[in-house]
C-alpha positions as a Markdown table, in Angstrom:
| # | Residue | x | y | z |
|---|---|---|---|---|
| 1 | Met | 35.6 | -4.5 | -14.9 |
| 2 | Ala | 33.5 | -2.0 | -16.8 |
| 3 | Arg | 33.8 | -3.9 | -20.0 |
| 4 | Leu | 32.8 | -7.2 | -18.4 |
| 5 | Ala | 29.8 | -5.7 | -16.6 |
| 6 | Leu | 28.6 | -3.9 | -19.7 |
| 7 | Gln | 29.1 | -7.1 | -21.7 |
| 8 | Arg | 26.8 | -8.9 | -19.1 |
| 9 | Ala | 24.2 | -6.1 | -19.1 |
| 10 | Leu | 24.2 | -5.6 | -22.9 |
| 11 | Asp | 24.9 | -9.0 | -24.3 |
| 12 | Pro | 24.0 | -8.5 | -28.1 |
| 13 | Ala | 22.2 | -11.8 | -28.4 |
| 14 | Trp | 20.0 | -11.0 | -25.4 |
| 15 | Val | 19.3 | -7.4 | -26.5 |
| 16 | Asp | 18.3 | -8.5 | -30.0 |
| 17 | Glu | 16.1 | -11.3 | -28.6 |
| 18 | Leu | 14.5 | -8.6 | -26.4 |
| 19 | Phe | 13.9 | -6.5 | -29.4 |
| 20 | Glu | 12.1 | -9.3 | -31.2 |
| 21 | Arg | 9.7 | -9.6 | -28.2 |
| 22 | Glu | 9.2 | -6.0 | -27.3 |
| 23 | Gly | 10.1 | -4.0 | -30.4 |
| 24 | Gly | 6.5 | -3.4 | -31.5 |
| 25 | Ala | 6.2 | -2.2 | -35.1 |
| 26 | Gln | 9.9 | -1.8 | -35.5 |
| 27 | Tyr | 12.0 | -4.4 | -37.4 |
| 28 | Gln | 15.7 | -5.2 | -37.7 |
| 29 | Arg | 17.6 | -5.4 | -41.0 |
| 30 | Glu | 21.1 | -4.1 | -41.5 |
| 31 | Leu | 21.1 | -2.2 | -38.1 |
| 32 | Leu | 20.5 | -4.4 | -35.1 |
| 33 | Phe | 19.1 | -2.9 | -31.9 |
| 34 | Ser | 22.1 | -4.2 | -30.0 |
| 35 | Lys | 24.4 | -1.9 | -32.1 |
| 36 | Thr | 22.0 | 1.0 | -31.4 |
| 37 | Val | 22.2 | 0.4 | -27.7 |
| 38 | Glu | 25.9 | 0.0 | -27.8 |
| 39 | Leu | 26.3 | 3.4 | -29.4 |
| 40 | Met | 24.0 | 5.0 | -26.9 |
| 41 | Ser | 25.9 | 3.5 | -24.0 |
| 42 | Val | 29.1 | 5.1 | -25.3 |
| 43 | Val | 27.3 | 8.5 | -25.1 |
| 44 | Ala | 25.8 | 7.7 | -21.6 |
| 45 | Val | 29.2 | 6.8 | -20.1 |
| 46 | Gly | 30.7 | 10.0 | -21.5 |
| 47 | Leu | 33.2 | 8.4 | -23.9 |
| 48 | Arg | 31.5 | 10.4 | -26.7 |
| 49 | Pro | 29.6 | 13.7 | -26.4 |
| 50 | Ser | 26.8 | 12.9 | -28.8 |
| 51 | Val | 25.2 | 10.1 | -30.8 |
| 52 | His | 26.6 | 11.6 | -34.0 |
| 53 | Ala | 30.1 | 11.6 | -32.6 |
| 54 | Ala | 29.7 | 8.0 | -31.5 |
| 55 | Ala | 28.4 | 7.0 | -34.9 |
| 56 | Arg | 31.3 | 8.6 | -36.7 |
| 57 | Asp | 33.7 | 6.7 | -34.5 |
| 58 | Cys | 32.1 | 3.4 | -35.3 |
| 59 | Pro | 33.8 | 1.8 | -38.3 |
| 60 | Asp | 31.3 | -1.1 | -38.6 |
| 61 | Leu | 28.1 | 0.9 | -38.5 |
| 62 | Pro | 26.1 | -0.7 | -41.4 |
| 63 | Val | 23.8 | 2.2 | -42.1 |
| 64 | Ser | 24.0 | 6.0 | -42.4 |
| 65 | Val | 23.8 | 8.3 | -39.4 |
| 66 | Gln | 20.4 | 9.5 | -40.5 |
| 67 | Ala | 19.1 | 5.9 | -40.5 |
| 68 | Leu | 20.6 | 5.5 | -37.0 |
| 69 | Tyr | 18.6 | 8.5 | -35.8 |
| 70 | Asp | 15.5 | 7.2 | -37.4 |
| 71 | Lys | 16.0 | 3.9 | -35.5 |
| 72 | Ile | 16.5 | 5.7 | -32.2 |
| 73 | Lys | 13.5 | 8.0 | -32.5 |
| 74 | His | 11.1 | 5.1 | -33.2 |
| 75 | Thr | 12.1 | 3.0 | -30.2 |
| 76 | Glu | 9.0 | 2.0 | -28.3 |
| 77 | Pro | 8.9 | 3.2 | -24.6 |
| 78 | Asn | 8.0 | -0.4 | -23.6 |
| 79 | Leu | 11.2 | -1.6 | -25.1 |
| 80 | Val | 13.2 | 1.0 | -23.1 |
| 81 | Arg | 11.5 | -0.3 | -19.9 |
| 82 | Ala | 12.2 | -4.0 | -20.8 |
| 83 | Leu | 15.9 | -3.1 | -21.5 |
| 84 | Val | 16.3 | -1.5 | -18.1 |
| 85 | Thr | 14.5 | -4.1 | -16.1 |
| 86 | Gly | 16.1 | -7.0 | -17.9 |
| 87 | Ser | 19.6 | -5.7 | -17.6 |
| 88 | Ala | 19.0 | -4.9 | -13.9 |
| 89 | Ala | 18.0 | -8.5 | -13.3 |
| 90 | Arg | 21.1 | -9.8 | -15.2 |
| 91 | Leu | 23.4 | -7.5 | -13.1 |
| 92 | Ser | 21.7 | -8.3 | -9.8 |
| 93 | Asp | 22.7 | -11.9 | -10.3 |
| 94 | Val | 26.3 | -10.7 | -10.5 |
| 95 | Leu | 25.8 | -8.4 | -7.5 |
| 96 | Ala | 24.2 | -11.0 | -5.2 |
| 97 | Pro | 27.4 | -13.0 | -4.2 |
| 98 | Met | 29.1 | -9.7 | -3.4 |
| 99 | Ile | 26.5 | -8.6 | -0.8 |
| 100 | Lys | 25.4 | -12.1 | 0.4 |
| 101 | Asp | 26.5 | -11.2 | 4.0 |
| 102 | Glu | 24.7 | -7.9 | 4.1 |
| 103 | Ala | 21.3 | -7.8 | 5.9 |
| 104 | Pro | 18.5 | -6.0 | 4.0 |
| 105 | Met | 17.3 | -2.7 | 5.3 |
| 106 | Val | 13.9 | -4.2 | 6.1 |
| 107 | Pro | 14.0 | -8.0 | 6.6 |
| 108 | Gly | 11.2 | -9.7 | 4.8 |
| 109 | Tyr | 10.5 | -6.9 | 2.4 |
| 110 | Arg | 12.0 | -5.8 | -1.0 |
| 111 | Leu | 12.3 | -2.0 | -0.7 |
| 112 | Arg | 11.0 | 0.0 | -3.7 |
| 113 | Ile | 11.4 | 3.7 | -3.8 |
| 114 | Val | 9.4 | 5.3 | -6.6 |
| 115 | Asp | 9.6 | 8.8 | -8.0 |
| 116 | Gly | 9.3 | 10.7 | -11.2 |
| 117 | Asn | 12.2 | 12.2 | -13.3 |
| 118 | His | 11.3 | 14.9 | -15.8 |
| 119 | Leu | 13.8 | 15.3 | -18.7 |
| 120 | Pro | 15.0 | 18.9 | -19.2 |
| 121 | Ala | 14.2 | 21.0 | -22.2 |
| 122 | Ser | 15.9 | 19.8 | -25.4 |
| 123 | Glu | 17.3 | 21.9 | -28.2 |
| 124 | Lys | 14.7 | 22.9 | -30.9 |
| 125 | Arg | 16.1 | 20.6 | -33.6 |
| 126 | Leu | 12.8 | 19.3 | -34.8 |
| 127 | Lys | 11.2 | 21.7 | -37.3 |
| 128 | Pro | 7.7 | 21.8 | -35.6 |
| 129 | Leu | 9.4 | 23.1 | -32.4 |
| 130 | Arg | 11.1 | 26.1 | -34.0 |
| 131 | Gly | 8.0 | 28.3 | -34.0 |
| 132 | Phe | 7.6 | 28.0 | -30.2 |
| 133 | Ser | 9.3 | 30.4 | -27.8 |
| 134 | Gly | 8.8 | 28.1 | -24.8 |
| 135 | Ala | 11.1 | 25.2 | -23.8 |
| 136 | Pro | 10.3 | 21.8 | -25.5 |
| 137 | Leu | 10.1 | 19.0 | -22.9 |
| 138 | Pro | 10.7 | 15.5 | -24.3 |
| 139 | Gly | 9.0 | 13.5 | -21.6 |
| 140 | His | 9.5 | 11.9 | -18.2 |
| 141 | Ser | 9.8 | 8.6 | -16.4 |
| 142 | Leu | 8.7 | 6.9 | -13.2 |
| 143 | Val | 11.8 | 5.3 | -11.7 |
| 144 | Val | 11.8 | 2.4 | -9.2 |
| 145 | Tyr | 15.0 | 2.3 | -7.0 |
| 146 | Asp | 16.1 | -0.6 | -4.8 |
| 147 | Pro | 18.3 | 0.9 | -2.0 |
| 148 | Asp | 19.5 | -2.6 | -0.9 |
| 149 | Leu | 21.0 | -3.2 | -4.3 |
| 150 | Glu | 21.5 | 0.5 | -5.0 |
| 151 | Met | 20.1 | -0.1 | -8.5 |
| 152 | Val | 17.2 | 1.0 | -10.6 |
| 153 | Val | 15.1 | -2.1 | -11.0 |
| 154 | Asp | 12.1 | -0.8 | -13.0 |
| 155 | Leu | 11.3 | 2.1 | -15.2 |
| 156 | Glu | 8.1 | 3.4 | -16.9 |
| 157 | Pro | 8.8 | 6.0 | -19.6 |
| 158 | Cys | 6.2 | 8.5 | -20.8 |
| 159 | Glu | 6.5 | 10.6 | -23.9 |
| 160 | Asp | 4.0 | 13.2 | -22.8 |
| 161 | Ala | 5.8 | 15.6 | -20.4 |
| 162 | Tyr | 2.5 | 17.0 | -19.2 |
| 163 | Lys | 1.0 | 13.7 | -18.2 |
| 164 | Gln | 0.7 | 13.3 | -14.4 |
| 165 | Glu | 3.0 | 10.9 | -12.6 |
| 166 | Arg | 0.0 | 9.2 | -10.9 |
| 167 | Ala | -1.6 | 8.5 | -14.4 |
| 168 | Val | 1.6 | 6.6 | -15.4 |
| 169 | Met | 1.6 | 4.6 | -12.2 |
| 170 | Ser | -1.0 | 2.1 | -13.3 |
| 171 | Ser | 1.6 | 0.0 | -15.2 |
| 172 | Leu | 3.9 | -0.2 | -12.2 |
| 173 | Leu | 1.0 | -1.2 | -10.0 |
| 174 | Glu | 0.3 | -4.1 | -12.4 |
| 175 | Arg | 3.8 | -5.4 | -11.8 |
| 176 | Ala | 3.7 | -4.9 | -8.0 |
| 177 | Thr | 4.1 | -8.2 | -6.0 |
| 178 | Pro | 3.6 | -9.2 | -2.4 |
| 179 | Cys | 6.3 | -8.5 | 0.2 |
| 180 | Glu | 7.4 | -5.3 | -1.6 |
| 181 | Leu | 7.6 | -2.2 | 0.5 |
| 182 | Trp | 6.9 | 1.0 | -1.5 |
| 183 | Ile | 8.1 | 4.4 | -0.4 |
| 184 | Ala | 6.8 | 7.5 | -2.2 |
| 185 | Asp | 6.0 | 11.1 | -1.9 |
| 186 | Ser | 2.6 | 12.8 | -1.8 |
| 187 | Ala | 2.2 | 12.7 | -5.6 |
| 188 | Phe | 1.3 | 9.0 | -5.2 |
| 189 | Ser | -1.1 | 9.5 | -2.3 |
| 190 | Thr | -4.4 | 8.6 | -4.1 |
| 191 | Arg | -7.2 | 6.2 | -3.4 |
| 192 | Ala | -6.5 | 4.2 | -6.5 |
| 193 | Ile | -2.7 | 3.7 | -5.8 |
| 194 | Leu | -2.9 | 3.0 | -2.1 |
| 195 | Gly | -5.9 | 0.7 | -2.5 |
| 196 | Glu | -4.2 | -1.3 | -5.3 |
| 197 | Trp | -1.0 | -1.7 | -3.2 |
| 198 | Glu | -3.2 | -2.9 | -0.3 |
| 199 | Arg | -5.0 | -5.4 | -2.6 |
| 200 | Arg | -1.8 | -6.8 | -4.0 |
| 201 | Gly | -0.3 | -7.5 | -0.5 |
| 202 | Cys | 2.3 | -4.7 | -0.7 |
| 203 | Gly | 3.5 | -2.6 | 2.2 |
| 204 | Phe | 3.7 | 1.2 | 1.6 |
| 205 | Ile | 4.9 | 4.3 | 3.3 |
| 206 | Val | 3.6 | 7.4 | 1.5 |
| 207 | Arg | 3.5 | 11.0 | 2.4 |
| 208 | Glu | -0.1 | 12.1 | 2.7 |
| 209 | His | -1.4 | 14.6 | 0.2 |
| 210 | Thr | -3.4 | 17.6 | 1.5 |
| 211 | Cys | -6.5 | 16.6 | -0.6 |
| 212 | Thr | -6.3 | 12.9 | -1.2 |
| 213 | Pro | -7.2 | 10.2 | -0.1 |
| 214 | Asn | -8.8 | 12.4 | 2.7 |
| 215 | Pro | -9.1 | 9.5 | 5.2 |
| 216 | Arg | -11.6 | 9.5 | 8.1 |
| 217 | Val | -10.0 | 9.8 | 11.6 |
| 218 | Leu | -10.7 | 6.9 | 13.9 |
| 219 | Glu | -8.9 | 8.1 | 17.0 |
| 220 | Glu | -7.0 | 11.0 | 18.4 |
| 221 | Ala | -3.3 | 11.3 | 17.7 |
| 222 | Ser | -1.1 | 10.0 | 20.5 |
| 223 | Tyr | 2.5 | 10.8 | 21.2 |
| 224 | Gln | 4.9 | 7.9 | 20.4 |
| 225 | Glu | 8.5 | 8.9 | 20.6 |
| 226 | Arg | 11.2 | 11.4 | 19.6 |
| 227 | Val | 13.4 | 10.9 | 16.5 |
| 228 | Glu | 16.3 | 12.8 | 15.1 |
| 229 | Thr | 14.1 | 15.3 | 13.2 |
| 230 | Gly | 11.2 | 15.8 | 15.7 |
| 231 | Asp | 8.4 | 14.3 | 17.7 |
| 232 | Val | 6.3 | 11.4 | 16.3 |
| 233 | Tyr | 2.5 | 11.0 | 16.8 |
| 234 | Glu | 0.2 | 8.3 | 15.5 |
| 235 | Gln | -3.5 | 7.7 | 14.9 |
| 236 | Ala | -5.7 | 5.3 | 13.0 |
| 237 | Val | -7.5 | 6.4 | 9.9 |
| 238 | Glu | -9.5 | 4.8 | 7.1 |
| 239 | Phe | -10.7 | 5.4 | 3.6 |
| 240 | Ser | -12.8 | 3.7 | 0.9 |
| 241 | Asp | -10.9 | 2.6 | -2.2 |
| 242 | Glu | -12.3 | 2.8 | -5.7 |
| 243 | Ala | -14.0 | -0.7 | -5.3 |
| 244 | Gly | -15.7 | 0.5 | -2.2 |
| 245 | Asn | -13.6 | -1.6 | 0.2 |
| 246 | Thr | -12.6 | 0.0 | 3.5 |
| 247 | Val | -8.8 | 0.3 | 4.0 |
| 248 | Thr | -7.5 | 1.0 | 7.5 |
| 249 | Leu | -4.1 | 2.8 | 7.8 |
| 250 | Arg | -1.7 | 4.2 | 10.3 |
| 251 | Arg | -1.2 | 8.0 | 10.0 |
| 252 | Ile | 2.2 | 9.0 | 11.3 |
| 253 | Glu | 2.7 | 12.7 | 12.2 |
| 254 | Leu | 6.2 | 14.0 | 12.4 |
| 255 | His | 6.3 | 17.4 | 14.2 |
| 256 | Leu | 9.6 | 18.8 | 12.9 |
| 257 | Lys | 12.2 | 20.6 | 15.0 |
| 258 | Glu | 12.9 | 22.9 | 12.1 |
| 259 | Pro | 10.4 | 23.7 | 9.3 |
| 260 | Thr | 11.0 | 22.4 | 5.7 |
| 261 | Gln | 12.1 | 24.7 | 2.9 |
| 262 | Gly | 8.4 | 25.1 | 2.1 |
| 263 | Gly | 7.7 | 26.2 | 5.7 |
| 264 | Glu | 5.9 | 23.0 | 6.8 |
| 265 | Thr | 6.2 | 22.0 | 10.4 |
| 266 | Val | 4.2 | 18.8 | 10.3 |
| 267 | Ile | 4.6 | 15.9 | 7.9 |
| 268 | Arg | 1.9 | 13.3 | 7.7 |
| 269 | Ile | 2.7 | 9.8 | 6.5 |
| 270 | Leu | 0.2 | 7.0 | 5.6 |
| 271 | Ala | 1.4 | 3.4 | 6.1 |
| 272 | Asn | -0.2 | -0.1 | 6.2 |
| 273 | Leu | 2.7 | -1.8 | 8.0 |
| 274 | Pro | 1.8 | -3.9 | 11.1 |
| 275 | Gly | 2.2 | -2.1 | 14.5 |
| 276 | Gln | 3.5 | -5.2 | 16.2 |
| 277 | Arg | 6.7 | -5.1 | 14.0 |
| 278 | Phe | 7.1 | -1.4 | 13.0 |
| 279 | Thr | 7.0 | 1.4 | 15.5 |
| 280 | Ala | 5.9 | 4.9 | 14.4 |
| 281 | Gly | 9.4 | 6.1 | 14.7 |
| 282 | Glu | 10.8 | 3.4 | 12.5 |
| 283 | Ile | 8.2 | 4.3 | 9.8 |
| 284 | Ala | 9.3 | 7.9 | 10.0 |
| 285 | Arg | 12.9 | 6.9 | 9.6 |
| 286 | Leu | 12.1 | 4.6 | 6.7 |
| 287 | Tyr | 10.4 | 7.5 | 4.9 |
| 288 | Arg | 13.6 | 9.4 | 5.0 |
| 289 | Arg | 15.1 | 6.7 | 2.8 |
| 290 | Arg | 13.1 | 8.3 | 0.0 |
| 291 | Trp | 15.9 | 10.8 | -0.4 |
| 292 | Lys | 18.1 | 8.0 | -1.7 |
| 293 | Ile | 16.4 | 8.2 | -5.1 |
| 294 | Glu | 16.9 | 12.0 | -5.2 |
| 295 | Ser | 20.6 | 11.4 | -4.7 |
| 296 | Met | 20.5 | 8.8 | -7.4 |
| 297 | Phe | 18.9 | 11.4 | -9.8 |
| 298 | Gln | 21.7 | 13.9 | -9.0 |
| 299 | Arg | 24.3 | 11.3 | -9.7 |
| 300 | Leu | 22.7 | 10.4 | -13.0 |
| 301 | Glu | 22.8 | 14.0 | -14.1 |
| 302 | Ser | 26.3 | 14.8 | -12.8 |
| 303 | Val | 28.2 | 11.5 | -13.4 |
| 304 | Leu | 26.5 | 10.2 | -16.6 |
| 305 | Asn | 25.2 | 11.8 | -19.7 |
| 306 | Ser | 21.6 | 11.0 | -18.9 |
| 307 | Glu | 20.2 | 14.2 | -20.5 |
| 308 | Val | 21.2 | 14.4 | -24.2 |
| 309 | Arg | 19.7 | 17.8 | -25.1 |
| 310 | Thr | 20.4 | 17.3 | -28.8 |
| 311 | Leu | 17.9 | 14.5 | -28.9 |
| 312 | Ala | 14.6 | 16.4 | -29.2 |
| 313 | His | 12.3 | 13.5 | -30.2 |
| 314 | Pro | 10.7 | 12.1 | -27.0 |
| 315 | Arg | 11.4 | 8.5 | -27.8 |
| 316 | Ala | 15.1 | 9.2 | -28.6 |
| 317 | Ala | 15.5 | 11.2 | -25.3 |
| 318 | Leu | 13.8 | 8.4 | -23.3 |
| 319 | Leu | 16.1 | 5.8 | -24.8 |
| 320 | Ala | 19.1 | 7.9 | -23.9 |
| 321 | Phe | 17.8 | 8.2 | -20.3 |
| 322 | Gly | 17.1 | 4.5 | -20.1 |
| 323 | Val | 20.6 | 3.6 | -21.3 |
| 324 | Ala | 22.1 | 6.0 | -18.8 |
| 325 | Val | 20.1 | 4.3 | -16.0 |
| 326 | Leu | 21.6 | 1.0 | -17.2 |
| 327 | Ala | 25.1 | 2.5 | -17.1 |
| 328 | Tyr | 24.4 | 3.7 | -13.6 |
| 329 | Asn | 23.6 | 0.1 | -12.6 |
| 330 | Val | 26.9 | -1.0 | -14.1 |
| 331 | Leu | 28.8 | 1.6 | -12.0 |
| 332 | Thr | 27.0 | 0.3 | -8.9 |
| 333 | Val | 28.3 | -3.2 | -9.7 |
| 334 | Leu | 31.9 | -1.8 | -10.0 |
| 335 | Gln | 31.6 | 0.1 | -6.7 |
| 336 | Thr | 30.2 | -2.9 | -4.9 |
| 337 | Ala | 33.0 | -5.1 | -6.2 |
| 338 | Val | 35.7 | -2.7 | -4.9 |
| 339 | Trp | 33.8 | -2.2 | -1.6 |
| 340 | Ala | 33.6 | -6.0 | -1.1 |
| 341 | Ala | 37.1 | -6.9 | -2.3 |
| 342 | His | 38.7 | -4.4 | 0.1 |
| 343 | Gly | 36.4 | -5.0 | 3.0 |
| 344 | Leu | 35.3 | -1.4 | 3.4 |
| 345 | Arg | 32.2 | -2.3 | 5.4 |
| 346 | Asp | 33.7 | -1.0 | 8.7 |
| 347 | Ser | 35.9 | 1.7 | 7.2 |
| 348 | Asp | 35.2 | 5.4 | 6.8 |
| 349 | Ile | 35.8 | 5.2 | 3.0 |
| 350 | Glu | 32.7 | 5.8 | 0.9 |
| 351 | Leu | 33.2 | 5.3 | -2.8 |
| 352 | Ser | 32.2 | 8.0 | -5.3 |
| 353 | Pro | 30.4 | 7.0 | -8.5 |
| 354 | Phe | 31.9 | 10.2 | -10.0 |
| 355 | Tyr | 35.5 | 9.1 | -9.6 |
| 356 | Val | 34.6 | 5.6 | -10.7 |
| 357 | Ala | 33.2 | 7.0 | -13.9 |
| 358 | Val | 36.2 | 9.3 | -14.3 |
| 359 | Glu | 38.5 | 6.2 | -14.0 |
| 360 | Val | 36.5 | 4.4 | -16.7 |
| 361 | Arg | 36.5 | 7.3 | -19.1 |
| 362 | Ala | 40.3 | 7.8 | -18.6 |
| 363 | Asn | 41.3 | 4.2 | -19.3 |
| 364 | Tyr | 38.5 | 2.4 | -21.2 |
| 365 | Glu | 39.2 | 3.6 | -24.7 |
| 366 | Gly | 43.0 | 2.9 | -24.5 |
| 367 | Met | 42.2 | -0.6 | -23.2 |
| 368 | Met | 39.9 | -1.3 | -26.1 |
| 369 | Met | 42.5 | -0.1 | -28.6 |
| 370 | Ala | 45.1 | -2.5 | -27.0 |
| 371 | Thr | 42.8 | -5.5 | -27.1 |
| 372 | Ser | 40.9 | -7.2 | -29.8 |
| 373 | Leu | 37.1 | -7.8 | -29.6 |
| 374 | Gly | 37.7 | -11.5 | -30.0 |
| 375 | Ser | 39.6 | -11.6 | -26.7 |
| 376 | Trp | 36.3 | -10.7 | -24.9 |
| 377 | Lys | 34.2 | -13.4 | -26.5 |
| 378 | Lys | 35.2 | -16.1 | -23.9 |
| 379 | Phe | 33.4 | -14.1 | -21.3 |
| 380 | Asp | 30.0 | -14.1 | -23.1 |
| 381 | Ala | 28.9 | -17.4 | -21.7 |
| 382 | Met | 30.3 | -16.9 | -18.2 |
| 383 | Ala | 27.7 | -17.6 | -15.5 |
| 384 | Ala | 26.8 | -14.8 | -13.1 |
| 385 | Pro | 28.6 | -16.4 | -10.0 |
| 386 | Gln | 31.8 | -16.9 | -12.0 |
| 387 | Leu | 31.7 | -13.3 | -13.3 |
| 388 | Ser | 31.1 | -12.0 | -9.8 |
| 389 | His | 34.2 | -13.9 | -8.6 |
| 390 | Leu | 36.3 | -12.5 | -11.5 |
| 391 | Leu | 35.2 | -8.9 | -10.8 |
| 392 | Leu | 36.2 | -9.3 | -7.2 |
| 393 | Glu | 39.6 | -10.6 | -8.3 |
| 394 | Ile | 40.2 | -7.6 | -10.5 |
| 395 | Ala | 38.8 | -5.2 | -7.9 |
| 396 | Val | 41.6 | -6.2 | -5.5 |
| 397 | His | 43.9 | -4.1 | -7.7 |
| 398 | Ala | 41.8 | -0.9 | -7.4 |
| 399 | Lys | 42.8 | 1.9 | -5.1 |
| 400 | Pro | 39.8 | 2.8 | -2.9 |
| 401 | Lys | 41.4 | 6.0 | -1.6 |
| 402 | Ala | 41.6 | 7.3 | -5.1 |
| 403 | Leu | 37.9 | 6.5 | -5.6 |
| 404 | Arg | 36.6 | 7.8 | -2.3 |
| 405 | Lys | 34.0 | 10.6 | -1.9 |
| 406 | Ser | 35.1 | 14.1 | -0.8 |
| 407 | Pro | 32.2 | 15.2 | 1.3 |
| 408 | Arg | 31.7 | 19.0 | 1.6 |
| 409 | Gly | 30.7 | 20.7 | 4.8 |
| 410 | Pro | 27.2 | 22.1 | 5.4 |
| 411 | Lys | 26.3 | 24.9 | 3.1 |
| 412 | Pro | 26.0 | 28.3 | 4.9 |
| 413 | Pro | 22.6 | 29.8 | 4.7 |
| 414 | Lys | 22.1 | 32.2 | 1.8 |
| 415 | Lys | 21.3 | 35.8 | 2.5 |
| 416 | Lys | 18.5 | 37.3 | 0.6 |
| 417 | Ser | 20.0 | 39.3 | -2.3 |
| 418 | Thr | 19.4 | 43.0 | -2.4 |
| 419 | Leu | 21.1 | 43.6 | -5.7 |
| 420 | Thr | 19.2 | 45.3 | -8.5 |
| 421 | Pro | 19.1 | 43.5 | -11.9 |
| 422 | Ala | 21.5 | 46.0 | -13.3 |
| 423 | Asp | 24.0 | 45.3 | -10.5 |
| 424 | Ala | 23.6 | 41.6 | -10.9 |
| 425 | Arg | 24.5 | 41.9 | -14.6 |
| 426 | Arg | 27.5 | 44.1 | -14.0 |
| 427 | His | 30.9 | 42.5 | -14.6 |
| 428 | Val | 34.1 | 43.1 | -12.7 |
| 429 | Ser | 37.8 | 42.4 | -13.2 |
| 430 | Thr | 38.9 | 39.4 | -11.1 |
| 431 | Ala | 42.4 | 40.8 | -10.8 |
| 432 | Arg | 41.2 | 44.1 | -9.4 |
| 433 | Val | 38.8 | 42.4 | -6.9 |
| 434 | Leu | 41.7 | 40.2 | -5.6 |
| 435 | Lys | 44.0 | 43.2 | -5.4 |
| 436 | Glu | 41.5 | 45.2 | -3.4 |
| 437 | Gly | 40.8 | 42.3 | -1.1 |
| 438 | Gly | 37.1 | 42.8 | -1.3 |
| 439 | Ser | 34.0 | 41.4 | -3.0 |
| 440 | His | 32.3 | 42.7 | -6.1 |
| 441 | Arg | 29.6 | 44.1 | -3.9 |
| 442 | Asp | 32.2 | 46.5 | -2.5 |
| 443 | Leu | 33.2 | 47.9 | -5.9 |
């Protein structure tokens, strides 16, 4: 299933055609871009620990490893974006027949959750970085997540790690279309962003920033209802966008039962959804969907190799992240196929992308050794509905219980540490601690 889905997402002919359109100043000679992406996908899935290891294991690599690295570090960010969005569209066609009976979370809207993801510090492998004591940051990306498909459908990479997320948002705004419902945190609560969404006919639910867009209050807040996390109030507000047009919004105030980690007791949300269809409580609940993208980021980091710290060049690191996002979408297709084939809609079994990835790593390489590449050629031209049907046939043989999540209980609250730095660094013998039956704080 993983091979068939990857073959659909990374069809070499399609990838090379994409390179010709979006490659910018780069060109293809001996090394095709499809081969570069193939090697990066091997690293992203975890079959090889690094690009160098993947290259050494590739017998038909037509160039040196150094030439491969040169190709990777010159990949245009716009090409990474096109690779993610194009492959997501190809996979969503396969996914559609599997979820055709599932109602969308918000009928009439395509949900879009947007958030930024900053890549962690890389190793100082580039010579200009070795004179700095600080951590070198290779960049960040704005990620657009569709919770109905459970896939990343758009990506905007940025090489400058210090560039603000809202400054990168302009490209995503240009691609926004009517009947999309955008959910975002307060980093995107600006006059320019909210005004452009309104102008393009998009719905939005955005947490209000303390300083911007600083709307004018039109009425007193009135109590609406009680939801799981607190009491909901609503009032009408307005602001003037950058073109001078007046935009009227609904401000939803959620008075929390328990304060947030930052000590906040009231969360303010700005929305332009019609009151006849969406109550204030429904908007507050929809905003909680934003945490789905945070969970997706955690899975990207823990399940896939999305942060290749040996790739210090910004463009190389962004390509690695983009291919990891693509691999995450492939895992989503596999999970959905197993879920649909076994009718898990009404069961208490929730599949884990971690165990799906473990299963792929454990068996993929042996399968590829036992089969020839030519035996997969017949699937290249298979249409999306036929491929979807084939994946469902294969998924019947999967064992959902072996792939289910193992949810942990709630974490106990942490007590504030009173240890001195010297005590925190002190080591102990595990055998002696167990023999005494106490903790290291008692010794």
